[in-house]
C-alpha positions in Angstrom: 159.1 69.0 184.2 157.3 66.6 186.4 155.2 64.8 183.9 153.7 64.8 180.4 149.9 65.0 179.7 148.6 61.5 179.0 144.9 61.9 178.4 142.1 64.5 178.6 139.2 62.5 180.2 135.5 63.4 179.5 132.5 62.1 181.5 129.6 60.8 179.5 126.4 58.7 180.3 127.5 56.5 177.3 131.2 56.6 177.1 131.4 54.7 173.8 128.8 56.8 172.0 130.6 60.0 172.9 134.0 58.6 172.0 132.6 57.7 168.6 131.3 61.3 168.2 134.7 62.8 168.9 136.6 60.2 166.8 134.4 61.1 163.9 134.7 64.9 164.6 138.5 64.8 164.9 139.5 62.0 162.4 140.7 59.8 165.1 140.0 56.2 166.0 138.3 54.4 169.0 141.3 52.3 170.0 140.1 50.9 173.5 136.7 49.9 174.7 133.4 48.7 173.5 129.8 49.7 174.1 129.0 49.4 177.7 132.7 49.6 179.0 133.5 52.0 181.7 136.4 53.5 179.8 136.9 54.2 176.1 140.0 55.7 174.5 140.3 57.7 171.2 143.7 58.2 169.6 145.5 59.5 166.5 147.6 62.3 165.3 149.5 62.3 168.5 146.3 63.0 170.6 144.5 60.8 173.1 141.0 61.4 174.6 139.5 59.1 177.2 135.8 58.8 178.0 134.4 57.4 181.3 131.0 56.2 182.2 129.2 59.0 184.3 125.5 57.7 184.4 124.4 60.6 186.5 126.2 63.3 184.6 124.6 66.7 184.8 125.9 68.4 181.6 126.9 72.1 181.4 124.0 74.4 180.4 125.8 77.0 178.2 125.9 79.9 179.0 124.2 79.4 182.5 126.8 80.1 185.2 124.7 77.8 187.5 125.9 74.9 185.4 129.2 76.1 183.9 131.1 74.5 181.0 134.0 73.5 183.3 136.2 73.0 180.1 135.7 73.0 176.4 137.7 71.8 173.4 138.7 74.1 170.5 138.6 72.3 167.1 140.5 74.0 164.3 138.9 73.8 160.9 139.8 75.2 157.5 136.1 76.3 156.5 133.5 76.8 159.4 130.7 76.9 156.8 131.7 73.4 155.5 132.3 72.0 159.0 129.1 73.1 160.7 126.7 70.9 158.9 129.1 67.9 159.4 129.2 68.4 163.1 125.4 69.0 163.3 124.9 65.7 161.4 127.0 63.8 163.9 124.6 65.1 166.7 126.1 68.3 167.8 124.0 71.4 168.3 124.8 75.1 167.9 125.0 77.1 171.1 124.6 81.0 171.5 127.9 82.9 171.3 130.8 83.1 169.1 133.0 85.6 167.5 135.0 86.5 164.5 137.0 83.3 164.5 134.9 80.7 166.5 131.5 79.2 166.9 130.2 77.4 169.9 128.5 74.0 169.9 127.5 71.3 172.3 128.5 67.6 171.7 125.6 65.1 172.0 126.0 65.0 175.8 126.1 68.8 176.2 129.8 69.6 176.7 130.6 72.8 174.8 133.3 72.8 172.1 134.3 75.5 169.5 135.0 75.4 165.9 137.9 77.9 165.4 139.4 79.1 162.3 141.9 81.7 161.0 139.8 84.8 160.3 
């Protein structure tokens, strides 16, 4: 082993706002950074996500291959029918696609993520 994963870093035009979205989605806490900071960190449950200011971000346009997703997060939920209205209330939007054990959404910036469950 050469090293251990420290963070997954996500670009956002407003790093604090997107960090707050994911903190609420995942039950984590914003532990570093304030509104307007270049870097904001969310931690908890052994996980760490970092968000960096990218004012000129061109978000993915799912499922357009001309602006591909580049990455996405899978978020495990116990009940997708209960989780969906909660993520939509946080500012996510439903995207086309999905299957028997996942649904696709975009965070407020446009990064795709999936709610997944054991079908």
